[in-house]
N, C-alpha and C positions, 0 to 999 in steps of 0.2 A: 483711436480717436480720443482727443482731449475733450473732457466735458468742462464747460466754462459757463458760469452763471451770468445770464444776460443783465449787465449793469452799464448799459450804453449811456455815456455822458450826454450825447446830443439829443436823444429822445427824452431824457429826464428833464433837460433844460427846456424843451418844447412844452412838455406836460406842465411844468411849473409856470412858464411864461403865460400859457393860455388860461390859467386859473385866476390871474391877477386883473382886476378891473382897473381901468385908467384913472378913475376918480379916486381909487384907494391911494394912488400915488400923487394925487393932486394935479393930474393931468386932464385937460379938457378933451372931452369925447366929441369932437365935431364931425359932422357928417357920418356916413356909413362906414363900418369897418368890415373889411373882408375876412378878418381872422378874429377868433375870440381872444380876449385878454389883451395883453400889451403887444406892440409891434416890436420887431427885433431892433429897429433903430432906437426905440424908446428905452429898452433894457440896456442896450449898449451906453446911451447917454447918462442913465442913471447910475451905471456901474463905472463909468469913466473910462470905457475902453472904445476902440473903434468898431464901427458897425461891421467892417469887413472881417475883423478878428472874431467878433461875437458870432457872426454867421458861420464862419468856418467851425467854431465849436458846435453849434447847433446841428450843422450838416455832417458832423463827425469827420471833417477833413483834418481837424486837429484833435487828437484824443485826450490831451492832457493840458493843464494850464498851472500856473504858479498859485500857491495858496492865496497870495494877496489878491490875485485876480478873481479866484473862486470866491473869496470872502466878499469882495465888492459885488459880484453877481448875486450871492445869497442875500445881501441887504437889499439890492434892487428888486428881488423877487419875493422879499419878505418871508424868507424861510424860517421855520421854527429851528430851535437848537438841534434836534434830531435830523431834520432835513439838511441843515447846513453840514452837520457831521458827515452824513451820507455823501453829500456833493463833494466834500473834501476828499473823502476816501475814493470814490469812483473817478474823480478828476485827476487823480495822481497814479503813476505807475505802480503795479504790484512789485514790491521790492525783490521778492524771490518767487516767481510764479511756479517754478518746478520744485519747491520745497514740499515735502510730504504733509498732508493734512494732519493737524495736531491729533494726537491719539489720547484723548481723555475720557475714554469710555469705561475706565475702571473706577469703582467707587472704593475709597479707602475704608477699613474697618471702623475708624472713628466717625466718619460721615455716616456710615450705615447705622451705627449705633445711635447717632443723633437722631436720624430719621425715624428710627423705630421707637424712640423714647418720647416722641411728640404724640401722646396718645389722643389728645383732644384737638389736634391740629393735623389737617390733611397735608402731608408733605411728601415730596419726591425730589429726586435728583435727575436733572436733565442735562444733555449736552446742548450745544448751541443750535443744533438741528432740531431740538425738542424730542429726541429719542429719550424714552424714559429708561434710565439706568437702574433705579431703585425707587420703590414707593412704600409707604407704610400702609397698614391695613385700612386706615380710614381713607386715605387718597385713592386706594384701589376700590373700595366700597363706593365712594362718592362718584367716581368717574367710569369704572369699567369692571363691575363685578363679574360680567360674562366673559372676561378674559382671564386666562390662568394667571394666578398670583406670582408664579415663578417665571413668567414670560420675560421680564426684563433681564433676567440672568442669562438668557439665551440670545446671542447676537442676531441669530436668523429670525427669531420670533419677537424681538424687541418691539413694543409699541411705540409709535410716534404720535404724540398728542395732537399736532395739526392734521395729520392724516386721519386719525380718528374722528376729529371734529367734522371734517368735510365728507368722509367716505364711510362712517359708521353711524347708521341711523340712531342706534341706541345712545350713543354719546352725544350726537348732534342734538337730539331732543331734549337734552338736559337744560339747555340754555334758553332762558325766558326771552332774551333779546339776541337772537341769532344774528341780526344784521350788525350789531356792534361787535359781537364775538368774531364773526367771520372777517370783519375788516381789521380788527386788532391782530388776528393771526396772521393775516397777509402783510400788514404793515411791519410787523416785527420781523417777519421772514425776509422781507425786502431790505429792512435795515440792517440785519446781520449779514446779508449776503455781500455787502461792501467790503467786509473784512475777509471773506472767504470766497472770493470770485473763482478760485481755481480748485475748489473742493468738488470732486466728482460725485461724491454721495449727496452733497447738498444740491448739485445740478440735477441729479437723478431724482431726488425727491420733488424738486420744483417741476421737473418734467412730468413726472407721474401724476401730480396733482392737477397740472394744466390739462393733461389728457383726459383724466377721469372726472374732473369737475368743471363744467362751464362756468360756474359761479367763481371759483378760484381763479380761473384764466381771466376772467373779466376784471376782477379785483387787482390781480397781478399787473395787468397792463395799465392801470391807473398810476402805477409807480408812487404810491403814497408810502411814506416811511414813518415809523414811530418805534421807539424802544419802550415797549409796554412792560414796565417793571413793577408797577403797583396800581391798585384800583379796587373797584368793587364789581362783583358779578351777581347776578340774580339767577338762581337755579330753580327748576321745576323737577324735583327729584321723585321718581316713582315710589320710593319707600317713605320718605319723610315730608314730601310736599315742598312748599316754597322755602328756599334758603337764600338769604342774602349774605355773601361772604366777601370778606376783603382778601386780597391776594397780594403777596410781595415776592420778589425774586432777590437772591443774594448770590454774588459771585463767590465761587470757592477757589481755593488756591490752585486746584488742578485744572482749572479752566471750565469746569462744569457749573451748573447753576442749581442752587436750592430753591425750590418753589414750594410755598406753603399757603394754605387757605385756612382763615379763621373767622369767627363771628364776633360781634360785639359782645362783651361780657354781660350776663344776666338778661340777654335778649331772647325773644322767641326763636331766633335763628341759632343762637347757641344751644338752646334746648332741643332744637331739632337736630342739630349736629351731634349732640350727646346721645339722642335717640338712636341715631345711625351707628354710633359706637356701640350702644347696648345691643343693637341688632346683631352687630358683628360678633360680640361676645357670646351671644346666644348660639350663633351658628357654630362658632369654634368649640363650644362645649357640649354639642349634641352627641 
């Protein structure tokens, strides 16, 4: 049985249409509306396509459309750049659906050396599914000291940061703003799913999270997308207390992602992060 990530164009268009208020588009909202957001005929008119054609797209009678049509619909629905990117991907056929999933789960010695050298920065290498392929001591201590440090080296035990966030209470409790963290996790997973619709391991991950977490399932059904590559997170760490850290993601040549967390220089948060490093050193030298 082929495992396919659910990236249905019709349901995504319905979700996006229902969130747009008529007044946002300069339309008069006269009388009572039986549906939230815009009507299909309004989206079709704003996008410059026939109502019949747009209806066929929403009802999944037509699975794909030209990039020009999709861009027009994206403008009509006021999609963000990430949402537009997602729409273009799910609205076009997969070029080679039977091609094997990219195998980028090996970390080069140079990348590993880089991660290990970032002593005051929590750094890890992730694949696009957010499996942790390598982490330095500070990243391990920040997120998951209860997990074996060597776990990323073993494919069958390799931690997945999104799975830990939703299903591991020790990791989940780190986030001072769990609502924002949970949403960013799911919107990112939805965003990257457009590029990997026929990846059975990604489909399995999403299926497992949907079954084991009602919260994840609810967020996944909203079909919000965002490529979360940088920002700020507030942690409540059991060892060093409050930590406000900036995070960034960088694409590596092998298709993996370098993820790192750091604090503002000379801030209390940097001091707390350094304290976590000192705690690590004391543990290592016992």
